[in-house]
TORFIRO-253166 format. One record per atom (N, C-alpha, C, O): residue in one letter; z, y negated, x. Coordinates in Angstrom, 1 decimal. Example, Ala and Ser with C-alpha at 12.3 -4.5 7.8 and 13.67 -1.06 7.14 Angstrom:
<sites>
 rest      w      v      u
    a    7.8    5.7   13.2
    a    7.8    4.5   12.3
    a    7.8    3.3   13.2
    a    8.5    3.3   14.2
    s    7.1    2.2   12.8
    s    7.1    1.1   13.7
    s    7.9    0.0   12.9
    s    8.0   -1.1   13.4
</sites>
This chain:
<sites>
 rest      w      v      u
    m -137.0   52.2   35.3
    m -137.3   52.0   33.9
    m -137.8   53.2   33.2
    m -138.7   53.9   33.8
    a -137.4   53.5   32.0
    a -137.8   54.7   31.4
    a -137.5   54.7   29.9
    a -136.7   53.8   29.4
    q -138.2   55.5   29.2
    q -137.9   55.7   27.7
    q -137.8   57.2   27.4
    q -138.3   58.0   28.2
    h -137.2   57.5   26.3
    h -136.9   58.9   26.0
    h -136.8   59.0   24.5
    h -136.3   58.1   23.8
    d -137.1   60.2   24.0
    d -136.9   60.4   22.5
    d -135.5   60.8   22.2
    d -135.1   61.0   21.0
    y -134.6   61.0   23.2
    y -133.2   61.4   23.1
    y -133.1   62.7   22.4
    y -132.1   63.0   21.7
    n -134.0   63.6   22.5
    n -134.0   64.9   22.0
    n -134.1   65.9   23.1
    n -135.2   66.0   23.7
    l -133.0   66.6   23.5
    l -133.0   67.5   24.6
    l -133.4   68.9   24.1
    l -132.5   69.5   23.5
    a -134.6   69.3   24.4
    a -135.0   70.6   23.8
    a -134.5   71.8   24.6
    a -134.0   71.6   25.8
    n -134.5   73.0   24.1
    n -134.1   74.2   24.8
    n -135.1   74.4   25.9
    n -136.3   74.4   25.6
    q -134.7   74.6   27.1
    q -135.6   74.8   28.2
    q -134.8   75.3   29.4
    q -133.6   75.4   29.4
    s -135.6   75.7   30.5
    s -134.9   76.2   31.7
    s -134.1   75.2   32.4
    s -134.2   74.0   32.1
    g -133.2   75.7   33.3
    g -132.3   74.8   33.9
    g -132.9   73.6   34.6
    g -132.4   72.4   34.4
    a -133.9   73.7   35.4
    a -134.5   72.6   36.2
    a -135.1   71.6   35.2
    a -135.0   70.4   35.4
    s -135.8   72.2   34.2
    s -136.5   71.3   33.2
    s -135.5   70.5   32.4
    s -135.7   69.4   32.1
    f -134.4   71.2   32.0
    f -133.4   70.6   31.3
    f -132.7   69.4   32.1
    f -132.5   68.3   31.5
    r -132.5   69.7   33.3
    r -131.9   68.7   34.2
    r -132.8   67.5   34.3
    r -132.4   66.3   34.2
    a -134.1   67.7   34.5
    a -135.1   66.6   34.6
    a -135.1   65.8   33.2
    a -135.2   64.6   33.2
    d -135.1   66.5   32.1
    d -135.2   65.9   30.8
    d -133.9   65.0   30.6
    d -134.0   63.9   30.1
    l -132.7   65.6   30.9
    l -131.5   64.8   30.8
    l -131.5   63.6   31.7
    l -131.0   62.5   31.3
    n -132.0   63.8   32.9
    n -132.0   62.6   33.8
    n -132.9   61.5   33.3
    n -132.6   60.3   33.4
    n -134.0   61.9   32.6
    n -134.9   60.9   32.0
    n -134.2   60.2   30.9
    n -134.4   59.0   30.7
    a -133.4   60.9   30.1
    a -132.7   60.3   29.0
    a -131.7   59.3   29.5
    a -131.5   58.2   29.0
    l -130.9   59.7   30.5
    l -129.9   58.8   31.1
    l -130.6   57.6   31.7
    l -130.0   56.5   31.7
    s -131.7   57.8   32.3
    s -132.4   56.6   32.9
    s -132.9   55.7   31.8
    s -132.8   54.5   32.0
    a -133.3   56.2   30.7
    a -133.7   55.4   29.6
    a -132.5   54.6   29.1
    a -132.6   53.4   28.8
    i -131.3   55.2   29.0
    i -130.1   54.5   28.6
    i -129.7   53.4   29.6
    i -129.4   52.3   29.2
    q -129.8   53.8   30.8
    q -129.4   52.9   31.9
    q -130.3   51.6   31.9
    q -129.8   50.5   32.2
    s -131.5   51.8   31.6
    s -132.5   50.7   31.7
    s -132.7   50.0   30.3
    s -133.6   49.2   30.2
    n -131.9   50.4   29.3
    n -132.1   49.8   28.0
    n -133.5   50.1   27.5
    n -134.2   49.2   26.9
    n -134.1   51.3   27.7
    n -135.4   51.7   27.3
    n -136.5   50.7   27.7
    n -137.5   50.5   27.0
    a -136.3   50.2   28.9
    a -137.3   49.2   29.5
    a -138.6   49.8   29.6
    a -138.8   50.9   30.2
    s -139.6   49.0   29.1
    s -141.0   49.4   29.3
    s -141.9   48.3   28.8
    s -141.4   47.3   28.2
    t -143.2   48.4   29.1
    t -144.2   47.4   28.5
    t -144.6   47.8   27.1
    t -145.3   47.0   26.5
    v -144.2   49.0   26.6
    v -144.6   49.4   25.3
    v -143.3   49.7   24.5
    v -142.3   50.0   25.1
    t -143.3   49.5   23.2
    t -142.1   49.8   22.4
    t -141.8   51.3   22.3
    t -142.8   52.1   22.4
    p -140.6   51.7   22.2
    p -140.2   53.1   22.1
    p -140.9   53.7   20.9
    p -141.0   53.1   19.9
    s -141.3   54.9   21.1
    s -141.9   55.7   20.0
    s -140.9   56.2   19.0
    s -141.2   56.4   17.8
    t -139.7   56.5   19.5
    t -138.6   57.0   18.7
    t -137.5   55.9   18.6
    t -137.1   55.5   19.7
    t -137.2   55.5   17.4
    t -136.2   54.4   17.3
    t -135.0   54.8   16.4
    t -135.1   55.8   15.6
    t -134.0   54.0   16.5
    t -132.8   54.2   15.6
    t -132.2   52.8   15.4
    t -132.4   51.9   16.2
    a -131.4   52.6   14.3
    a -130.8   51.4   14.1
    a -129.9   50.9   15.2
    a -129.1   51.7   15.8
    y -130.0   49.7   15.6
    y -129.1   49.0   16.6
    y -129.5   49.5   18.0
    y -128.6   49.4   18.9
    m -130.6   50.1   18.2
    m -131.1   50.5   19.5
    m -131.5   49.3   20.3
    m -132.2   48.4   19.8
    w -131.2   49.3   21.7
    w -131.7   48.3   22.6
    w -133.0   48.6   23.2
    w -133.3   49.8   23.4
    y -133.8   47.6   23.4
    y -135.1   47.8   24.1
    y -135.4   46.6   24.9
    y -135.5   45.5   24.4
    a -135.6   46.8   26.3
    a -136.0   45.8   27.2
    a -137.5   45.7   27.3
    a -138.1   46.6   27.9
    d -138.1   44.7   26.7
    d -139.6   44.6   26.7
    d -139.9   43.9   28.1
    d -139.8   42.7   28.2
    s -140.3   44.7   29.0
    s -140.5   44.2   30.4
    s -141.8   43.4   30.5
    s -142.0   42.6   31.4
    s -142.7   43.5   29.5
    s -144.0   42.7   29.6
    s -143.7   41.3   29.2
    s -144.3   40.4   29.7
    a -142.7   41.1   28.3
    a -142.4   39.7   27.8
    a -141.0   39.2   28.4
    a -140.6   38.1   28.1
    a -140.4   40.1   29.1
    a -139.0   39.8   29.7
    a -138.1   39.4   28.6
    a -137.3   38.4   28.7
    v -138.1   40.2   27.5
    v -137.2   39.9   26.3
    v -136.4   41.2   26.0
    v -136.9   42.3   25.9
    m -135.1   40.9   25.8
    m -134.2   42.0   25.4
    m -134.2   42.0   23.9
    m -134.0   41.0   23.2
    k -134.4   43.2   23.3
    k -134.5   43.3   21.8
    k -133.5   44.3   21.3
    k -133.0   45.2   22.1
    v -133.2   44.2   20.0
    v -132.3   45.2   19.4
    v -132.9   45.5   18.0
    v -133.5   44.7   17.4
    r -132.8   46.8   17.7
    r -133.3   47.2   16.4
    r -132.4   46.8   15.3
    r -131.2   46.8   15.4
    n -133.0   46.4   14.1
    n -132.1   45.9   13.0
    n -131.4   47.1   12.4
    n -131.7   48.2   12.6
    g -130.5   46.8   11.4
    g -129.7   47.9   10.8
    g -130.5   48.8   10.0
    g -130.1   49.9    9.7
    a -131.7   48.3    9.5
    a -132.5   49.2    8.6
    a -133.5   50.0    9.5
    a -134.3   50.8    8.9
    d -133.5   49.8   10.8
    d -134.4   50.4   11.7
    d -135.9   50.2   11.3
    d -136.7   51.1   11.3
    s -136.1   48.9   10.9
    s -137.5   48.6   10.4
    s -138.2   47.6   11.3
    s -139.4   47.4   11.2
    l -137.4   46.9   12.2
    l -138.1   45.9   13.1
    l -137.2   45.6   14.3
    l -136.0   45.9   14.3
    w -137.8   45.0   15.3
    w -137.0   44.6   16.5
    w -136.7   43.1   16.4
    w -137.5   42.3   15.9
    l -135.4   42.8   16.8
    l -135.0   41.4   16.8
    l -134.8   40.9   18.2
    l -134.2   41.7   19.1
    n -135.3   39.8   18.6
    n -135.2   39.2   19.9
    n -133.8   38.7   20.1
    n -133.3   38.0   19.3
    v -133.2   39.1   21.2
    v -131.8   38.7   21.5
    v -131.7   37.6   22.6
    v -131.2   36.6   22.4
    f -132.4   37.9   23.7
    f -132.5   36.9   24.7
    f -133.7   37.2   25.7
    f -134.2   38.3   25.7
    k -134.1   36.1   26.3
    k -135.2   36.2   27.3
    k -134.6   36.0   28.7
    k -133.7   35.3   28.9
    v -135.2   36.8   29.6
    v -134.6   36.9   30.9
    v -135.7   36.6   32.0
    v -136.9   37.1   31.9
    n -135.4   35.7   32.9
    n -136.2   35.6   34.1
    n -135.4   35.9   35.4
    n -134.3   36.5   35.2
    t -135.9   35.6   36.5
    t -135.2   36.0   37.7
    t -133.8   35.3   37.9
    t -133.0   35.8   38.7
    s -133.6   34.2   37.2
    s -132.4   33.4   37.5
    s -131.6   33.0   36.2
    s -130.5   32.6   36.3
    t -132.2   33.0   35.1
    t -131.5   32.5   33.9
    t -131.7   33.5   32.7
    t -132.6   34.3   32.7
    v -130.9   33.3   31.7
    v -131.0   34.0   30.4
    v -131.0   33.0   29.3
    v -130.1   32.1   29.3
    a -131.9   33.0   28.4
    a -132.1   32.1   27.3
    a -131.9   32.8   26.0
    a -132.8   33.6   25.7
    p -130.9   32.6   25.2
    p -130.7   33.3   24.0
    p -131.7   32.9   22.9
    p -132.2   31.7   22.9
    y -132.0   33.7   22.0
    y -132.8   33.4   20.8
    y -131.9   32.9   19.7
    y -130.8   33.4   19.6
    v -132.3   31.9   18.9
    v -131.6   31.4   17.8
    v -132.5   31.4   16.6
    v -133.7   31.6   16.7
    v -131.9   31.3   15.4
    v -132.7   31.2   14.2
    v -132.9   29.8   13.8
    v -131.9   29.0   13.7
    t -134.1   29.3   13.6
    t -134.4   28.0   13.3
    t -134.1   27.7   11.8
    t -133.8   28.7   11.1
    s -134.2   26.4   11.4
    s -133.9   26.1   10.0
    s -134.9   26.7    9.1
    s -134.7   26.9    7.9
    a -136.1   27.1    9.6
    a -137.1   27.8    8.8
    a -136.9   29.3    8.8
    a -137.7   30.0    8.1
    g -135.9   29.8    9.4
    g -135.6   31.2    9.4
    g -136.3   32.0   10.5
    g -136.3   33.2   10.5
    a -137.0   31.3   11.4
    a -137.7   32.0   12.5
    a -136.9   32.1   13.7
    a -135.9   31.3   13.9
    q -137.2   33.1   14.6
    q -136.5   33.2   15.9
    q -137.2   32.3   16.9
    q -138.4   32.2   17.0
    a -136.4   31.6   17.7
    a -136.9   30.7   18.8
    a -136.0   30.8   20.0
    a -134.8   31.0   19.9
    v -136.6   30.7   21.2
    v -135.9   30.8   22.4
    v -134.9   29.6   22.4
    v -135.3   28.5   22.0
    g -133.7   29.8   22.8
    g -132.6   28.8   22.7
    g -132.6   27.8   23.8
    g -131.6   27.2   24.0
    s -133.8   27.4   24.3
    s -133.8   26.3   25.3
    s -133.5   25.0   24.5
    s -133.1   24.0   25.1
    a -133.6   25.0   23.2
    a -133.3   23.9   22.4
    a -131.9   23.8   21.9
    a -131.5   22.9   21.2
    i -131.1   24.8   22.4
    i -129.7   24.8   22.0
    i -129.0   23.6   22.6
    i -129.2   23.3   23.8
    v -128.1   22.9   21.9
    v -127.3   21.8   22.4
    v -126.4   22.4   23.5
    v -125.6   23.3   23.2
    q -126.4   21.7   24.6
    q -125.5   22.1   25.7
    q -124.6   21.0   26.1
    q -124.9   19.8   26.1
    r -123.3   21.4   26.4
    r -122.3   20.4   26.6
    r -122.5   19.5   27.9
    r -122.2   18.3   27.8
    t -123.1   20.0   28.9
    t -123.1   19.3   30.2
    t -124.5   18.8   30.6
    t -124.7   18.4   31.7
    v -125.4   18.8   29.7
    v -126.7   18.2   29.9
    v -127.1   17.2   28.8
    v -126.5   17.2   27.8
    v -128.1   16.4   29.1
    v -128.6   15.4   28.1
    v -129.3   16.2   27.0
    v -130.2   17.0   27.3
    n -129.0   15.9   25.8
    n -129.6   16.6   24.7
    n -130.4   15.6   23.8
    n -129.9   14.5   23.6
    k -131.6   15.9   23.5
    k -132.5   15.1   22.7
    k -132.6   15.7   21.3
    k -133.2   16.8   21.1
    f -132.1   14.9   20.3
    f -132.2   15.4   18.9
    f -133.5   14.9   18.3
    f -133.8   13.7   18.3
    q -134.3   15.7   17.7
    q -135.5   15.3   17.0
    q -135.4   15.4   15.5
    q -136.4   15.1   14.8
    k -134.3   15.7   15.0
    k -134.0   15.6   13.6
    k -132.6   14.9   13.4
    k -131.9   14.8   14.3
    a -132.4   14.5   12.1
    a -131.1   13.9   11.8
    a -129.9   14.8   12.1
    a -130.0   16.0   11.8
    q -128.8   14.2   12.6
    q -127.6   14.9   12.8
    q -126.6   14.3   11.8
    q -126.3   13.1   11.9
    r -126.0   15.1   11.0
    r -125.1   14.6    9.9
    r -123.7   15.1   10.1
    r -123.4   16.3   10.2
    g -122.7   14.2   10.2
    g -121.3   14.6   10.3
    g -120.7   14.8    8.9
    g -120.9   14.0    8.0
    n -119.9   15.8    8.8
    n -119.2   16.1    7.6
    n -118.2   15.0    7.3
    n -117.6   14.4    8.2
    i -117.9   14.7    6.0
    i -116.9   13.8    5.6
    i -115.7   14.6    5.1
    i -115.9   15.3    4.0
    l -114.6   14.6    5.8
    l -113.5   15.4    5.4
    l -112.6   14.7    4.4
    l -112.1   13.6    4.7
    d -112.4   15.3    3.2
    d -111.5   14.7    2.2
    d -110.0   14.9    2.6
    d -109.6   16.0    2.9
    v -109.2   13.8    2.5
    v -107.8   13.9    2.9
    v -107.0   13.4    1.7
    v -107.3   12.4    1.1
    a -106.0   14.2    1.3
    a -105.2   13.8    0.1
    a -104.4   12.6    0.4
    a -103.9   12.4    1.5
    y -104.3   11.7   -0.6
    y -103.5   10.5   -0.4
    y -102.0   10.8   -0.2
    y -101.5   11.7   -0.8
    a -101.4   10.1    0.8
    a -100.0   10.1    1.0
    a  -99.6    8.7    1.5
    a -100.5    8.0    1.9
    s  -98.4    8.4    1.4
    s  -98.0    7.0    1.8
    s  -98.3    6.8    3.3
    s  -98.6    5.7    3.8
    t  -98.2    7.9    4.1
    t  -98.6    8.0    5.5
    t  -99.5    9.1    5.7
    t  -99.2   10.3    5.4
    v -100.7    8.8    6.3
    v -101.7    9.8    6.6
    v -101.9    9.9    8.1
    v -102.1    8.9    8.7
    t -101.8   11.1    8.6
    t -102.0   11.3   10.0
    t -103.3   12.2   10.1
    t -103.3   13.4    9.8
    l -104.4   11.6   10.6
    l -105.6   12.3   10.7
    l -105.7   13.2   11.9
    l -105.2   12.8   13.0
    d -106.2   14.4   11.7
    d -106.4   15.3   12.8
    d -107.8   15.2   13.3
    d -108.8   15.6   12.7
    m -108.0   14.6   14.5
    m -109.3   14.3   15.1
    m -110.1   15.6   15.4
    m -111.3   15.5   15.6
    n -109.4   16.7   15.5
    n -110.1   17.9   15.7
    n -110.9   18.4   14.5
    n -111.7   19.3   14.6
    l -110.5   17.9   13.3
    l -111.1   18.5   12.1
    l -112.4   17.8   11.7
    l -113.2   18.5   11.0
    s -112.6   16.6   12.0
    s -113.9   15.9   11.7
    s -114.0   14.6   12.4
    s -113.1   14.1   13.0
    n -115.2   14.0   12.3
    n -115.4   12.6   12.8
    n -115.1   11.6   11.7
    n -114.7   10.5   11.9
    n -115.4   12.0   10.4
    n -115.4   11.2    9.3
    n -114.4   11.7    8.3
    n -114.3   12.9    8.0
    f -113.7   10.7    7.7
    f -112.6   11.1    6.7
    f -112.7   10.2    5.5
    f -113.1    9.1    5.5
    r -112.3   10.8    4.4
    r -112.3   10.0    3.1
    r -110.9   10.3    2.4
    r -110.6   11.4    2.0
    v -110.1    9.2    2.4
    v -108.8    9.4    1.7
    v -108.9    9.2    0.2
    v -109.6    8.3   -0.2
    s -108.4   10.2   -0.5
    s -108.5   10.1   -2.0
    s -107.9    8.8   -2.5
    s -107.0    8.2   -1.8
    a -108.2    8.4   -3.7
    a -107.9    7.1   -4.3
    a -106.4    6.8   -4.0
    a -105.5    7.5   -4.2
    l -106.3    5.5   -3.5
    l -104.9    5.1   -3.1
    l -104.1    4.8   -4.4
    l -104.4    3.9   -5.2
    t -103.1    5.6   -4.6
    t -102.2    5.4   -5.7
    t -100.9    4.6   -5.3
    t -100.0    4.4   -6.1
    g -100.9    4.2   -4.0
    g  -99.8    3.5   -3.5
    g -100.2    2.9   -2.2
    g -101.3    3.1   -1.7
    n  -99.3    2.2   -1.5
    n  -99.6    1.6   -0.2
    n  -99.9    2.7    0.8
    n  -99.3    3.8    0.7
    l -100.7    2.5    1.8
    l -101.1    3.5    2.7
    l -100.9    3.0    4.1
    l -101.2    1.9    4.5
    t -100.4    3.9    5.0
    t -100.3    3.7    6.4
    t -101.1    4.8    7.1
    t -100.9    6.0    6.9
    i -102.1    4.4    7.8
    i -102.9    5.4    8.6
    i -102.2    5.4   10.0
    i -102.4    4.5   10.8
    a -101.5    6.5   10.2
    a -100.7    6.6   11.5
    a -101.6    6.9   12.7
    a -102.8    7.1   12.5
    n -101.0    6.9   13.8
    n -101.7    7.3   15.0
    n -102.1    8.8   14.8
    n -101.3    9.6   14.4
    p -103.4    9.1   15.1
    p -103.9   10.4   14.8
    p -103.4   11.5   15.7
    p -102.9   11.2   16.8
    s -103.5   12.7   15.3
    s -103.1   13.9   16.2
    s -104.4   14.3   16.9
    s -105.5   13.9   16.5
    a -104.2   15.1   18.0
    a -105.3   15.5   18.8
    a -106.1   14.4   19.4
    a -107.3   14.5   19.7
    i -105.4   13.3   19.7
    i -106.1   12.1   20.2
    i -106.6   12.2   21.6
    i -107.6   11.7   22.0
    t -105.9   13.0   22.5
    t -106.3   13.2   23.9
    t -107.6   13.9   24.0
    t -108.5   13.5   24.8
    a -107.8   14.9   23.1
    a -109.1   15.6   23.1
    a -110.2   14.8   22.5
    a -111.4   15.1   22.6
    a -109.9   13.7   21.8
    a -110.8   12.9   21.0
    a -111.4   11.7   21.7
    a -112.2   11.0   21.1
    v -111.1   11.6   23.0
    v -111.6   10.4   23.7
    v -113.2   10.4   23.7
    v -113.8   11.4   24.0
    g -113.8    9.3   23.3
    g -115.2    9.2   23.1
    g -115.7    9.5   21.7
    g -116.8    9.2   21.3
    q -114.8   10.0   20.8
    q -115.2   10.3   19.5
    q -115.3    9.0   18.6
    q -114.5    8.1   18.8
    g -116.2    9.0   17.7
    g -116.4    7.9   16.8
    g -116.6    8.4   15.4
    g -117.0    9.6   15.2
    g -116.4    7.6   14.4
    g -116.7    8.0   13.0
    g -116.3    6.9   12.1
    g -116.1    5.7   12.5
    s -116.0    7.3   10.8
    s -115.6    6.4    9.8
    s -114.5    6.9    8.9
    s -114.4    8.2    8.8
    i -113.7    6.1    8.3
    i -112.7    6.4    7.4
    i -113.0    5.6    6.1
    i -113.0    4.4    6.1
    f -113.2    6.3    5.0
    f -113.5    5.7    3.7
    f -112.2    5.6    2.9
    f -111.5    6.6    2.7
    l -112.0    4.4    2.3
    l -110.8    4.2    1.5
    l -111.2    3.6    0.2
    l -112.2    2.8    0.1
    k -110.5    4.0   -0.9
    k -110.8    3.4   -2.2
    k -109.5    3.2   -3.0
    k -108.6    4.0   -3.0
    q -109.5    2.0   -3.6
    q -108.3    1.7   -4.4
    q -108.4    2.5   -5.7
    q -109.5    2.8   -6.2
    d -107.3    2.8   -6.3
    d -107.3    3.4   -7.6
    d -107.6    2.4   -8.7
    d -107.9    1.3   -8.4
    g -107.5    2.8   -9.9
    g -107.8    1.9  -11.0
    g -106.8    0.7  -11.2
    g -107.1   -0.2  -11.9
    t -105.7    0.8  -10.5
    t -104.7   -0.3  -10.6
    t -105.0   -1.3   -9.5
    t -104.9   -2.5   -9.7
    g -105.3   -0.8   -8.3
    g -105.6   -1.7   -7.1
    g -104.3   -2.3   -6.5
    g -103.2   -1.8   -6.8
    s -104.5   -3.3   -5.7
    s -103.4   -4.0   -5.0
    s -102.6   -3.1   -4.0
    s -101.5   -3.4   -3.7
    r -103.3   -2.0   -3.6
    r -102.6   -1.2   -2.5
    r -102.9   -1.7   -1.1
    r -104.0   -2.1   -0.8
    t -101.9   -1.8   -0.3
    t -102.1   -2.3    1.0
    t -102.4   -1.2    2.0
    t -102.1    0.0    1.7
    v -103.0   -1.5    3.1
    v -103.4   -0.5    4.1
    v -102.9   -1.0    5.5
    v -103.2   -2.2    5.9
    s -102.1   -0.2    6.2
    s -101.7   -0.6    7.5
    s -102.0    0.5    8.5
    s -102.3    1.6    8.1
    f -101.8    0.3    9.8
    f -102.3    1.2   10.8
    f -101.2    1.4   11.9
    f -100.4    0.5   12.1
    g -101.2    2.6   12.5
    g -100.4    2.8   13.7
    g -100.8    2.0   14.9
    g -101.8    1.3   14.9
    s -100.0    2.0   15.9
    s -100.1    1.1   17.1
    s -101.4    1.4   17.9
    s -101.8    0.5   18.6
    m -102.0    2.6   17.8
    m -103.2    2.9   18.6
    m -104.4    2.2   18.0
    m -105.4    2.0   18.8
    w -104.4    1.8   16.7
    w -105.6    1.2   16.1
    w -105.7   -0.2   16.5
    w -104.8   -1.0   16.2
    k -106.8   -0.6   17.1
    k -107.0   -2.0   17.6
    k -108.2   -2.6   16.9
    k -109.3   -2.0   16.9
    f -108.0   -3.8   16.3
    f -109.0   -4.5   15.6
    f -109.3   -5.8   16.2
    f -108.5   -6.4   17.0
    p -110.6   -6.3   16.0
    p -110.9   -7.6   16.5
    p -109.9   -8.7   16.1
    p -109.5   -8.8   15.0
    g -109.5   -9.5   17.1
    g -108.5  -10.5   16.8
    g -107.1  -10.0   16.9
    g -106.1  -10.8   16.8
    g -106.9   -8.7   17.1
    g -105.6   -8.1   17.2
    g -104.9   -7.8   15.9
    g -103.8   -7.3   16.0
    t -105.5   -8.0   14.8
    t -104.9   -7.8   13.5
    t -105.9   -7.1   12.6
    t -107.0   -7.5   12.4
    a -105.4   -6.1   11.9
    a -106.3   -5.4   10.9
    a -106.5   -6.3    9.7
    a -105.5   -6.9    9.3
    p -107.7   -6.4    9.2
    p -108.0   -7.2    8.0
    p -107.2   -6.7    6.8
    p -106.7   -5.6    6.8
    t -107.0   -7.6    5.9
    t -106.3   -7.2    4.7
    t -107.3   -6.4    3.8
    t -108.4   -6.8    3.6
    a -106.8   -5.3    3.3
    a -107.6   -4.4    2.5
    a -108.0   -5.1    1.2
    a -107.3   -5.9    0.7
    s -109.2   -4.7    0.7
    s -109.6   -5.2   -0.6
    s -108.6   -4.6   -1.6
    s -108.3   -3.4   -1.6
    t -108.1   -5.4   -2.5
    t -107.1   -5.0   -3.5
    t -107.7   -4.9   -4.9
    t -107.0   -4.6   -5.9
    t -109.0   -5.1   -5.1
    t -109.6   -5.0   -6.4
    t -109.6   -3.6   -6.9
    t -109.9   -2.7   -6.1
    p -109.2   -3.3   -8.1
    p -109.2   -2.0   -8.6
    p -110.6   -1.3   -8.4
    p -111.6   -1.8   -8.6
    s -110.5    0.0   -7.8
    s -111.6    0.8   -7.6
    s -112.6    0.3   -6.5
    s -113.6    0.9   -6.3
    s -112.2   -0.7   -5.7
    s -113.0   -1.2   -4.6
    s -112.9   -0.2   -3.4
    s -112.0    0.5   -3.3
    r -113.9   -0.3   -2.6
    r -114.0    0.6   -1.4
    r -114.0   -0.2   -0.1
    r -114.7   -1.3    0.0
    d -113.3    0.3    0.8
    d -113.3   -0.2    2.2
    d -113.7    0.9    3.2
    d -113.7    2.1    2.8
    r -114.1    0.5    4.4
    r -114.5    1.5    5.4
    r -114.0    1.0    6.7
    r -114.1   -0.2    7.1
    v -113.4    2.0    7.5
    v -113.0    1.7    8.9
    v -113.9    2.5    9.8
    v -114.0    3.7    9.7
    d -114.6    1.8   10.7
    d -115.4    2.4   11.7
    d -114.7    2.4   13.0
    d -114.1    1.4   13.4
    y -114.6    3.5   13.7
    y -113.7    3.6   14.9
    y -114.4    4.3   16.1
    y -115.4    5.0   15.9
    k -113.9    4.0   17.3
    k -114.3    4.7   18.5
    k -113.0    4.9   19.4
    k -112.3    3.9   19.6
    v -112.8    6.1   19.8
    v -111.6    6.4   20.6
    v -111.9    6.1   22.1
    v -112.8    6.7   22.7
    e -111.2    5.1   22.6
    e -111.5    4.7   24.0
    e -110.7    5.6   25.0
    e -111.2    6.0   26.0
    n -109.4    5.8   24.7
    n -108.6    6.6   25.5
    n -107.5    7.2   24.7
    n -107.5    7.0   23.5
    a -106.5    7.9   25.3
    a -105.5    8.6   24.6
    a -104.5    7.7   23.8
    a -103.6    8.2   23.2
    s -104.6    6.4   24.0
    s -103.7    5.5   23.3
    s -104.4    4.3   22.6
    s -103.8    3.4   22.1
    t -105.8    4.3   22.7
    t -106.5    3.1   22.1
    t -107.7    3.6   21.3
    t -108.5    4.3   21.7
    i -107.7    3.1   20.1
    i -108.8    3.3   19.1
    i -109.4    2.0   18.7
    i -108.7    1.3   17.9
    d -110.6    1.6   19.1
    d -111.2    0.4   18.7
    d -111.7    0.6   17.3
    d -112.3    1.6   17.0
    a -111.4   -0.3   16.4
    a -111.8   -0.2   15.0
    a -112.3   -1.5   14.4
    a -111.9   -2.6   14.8
    v -113.2   -1.3   13.4
    v -113.7   -2.5   12.7
    v -113.5   -2.1   11.2
    v -113.9   -1.1   10.7
    y -113.0   -3.1   10.4
    y -112.7   -2.9    9.0
    y -113.7   -3.6    8.2
    y -113.8   -4.8    8.2
    s -114.4   -2.9    7.3
    s -115.3   -3.5    6.4
    s -114.6   -3.5    5.0
    s -114.3   -2.5    4.4
    v -114.5   -4.7    4.5
    v -113.7   -4.9    3.3
    v -114.6   -5.1    2.0
    v -115.6   -5.8    2.1
    g -114.3   -4.4    1.0
    g -114.9   -4.6   -0.3
    g -116.4   -4.2   -0.3
    g -117.3   -5.1   -0.5
    n -116.6   -3.0   -0.1
    n -118.0   -2.5   -0.1
    n -118.6   -2.1   -1.5
    n -119.6   -1.4   -1.6
    g -117.9   -2.6   -2.5
    g -118.4   -2.4   -3.8
    g -117.7   -1.2   -4.5
    g -118.1   -0.9   -5.7
</sites>
């Protein structure tokens, strides 16, 4: 571990070689030390060995940013919290472990243009809102269904000012009793479909009619 000011002064051969080796050692160790480098530049790396934290200089060369924390077996990245502070990423959501959320998690509602047949792309969102039905609607079997196993969400539907638009579904959509309920046909009324993808050919769904 070493640090260097990266200024190689004019000097005799042996001294120059020692100075150069010190500079290369500093580069090799990412300026590792228990104290911050005395000479800095924008985007410079610094391994803070006292805190086991890798840092990088910001673009204005005015402060150090924490990048990740290191111990003998793991690396934990730093993230920016909702308050704008840096925090060790042990709280980052991980795919293969149990995650505990301590704040509300909100799914986006994706607006989908009305068409007589709508094919939802399950990779784009959990929740969908079809623009006002100006004609009868068929919600076809969705795309990206294989990757969507376990996914759940809602589909929001609204009659236009005329009403009387029917709603039907592709073969993958399964409703209690084996038949999808009849859509509310009152002008401007709203319905909602809540769903859960069981497998690549089955989507369990519940249809709420006339939500006002």
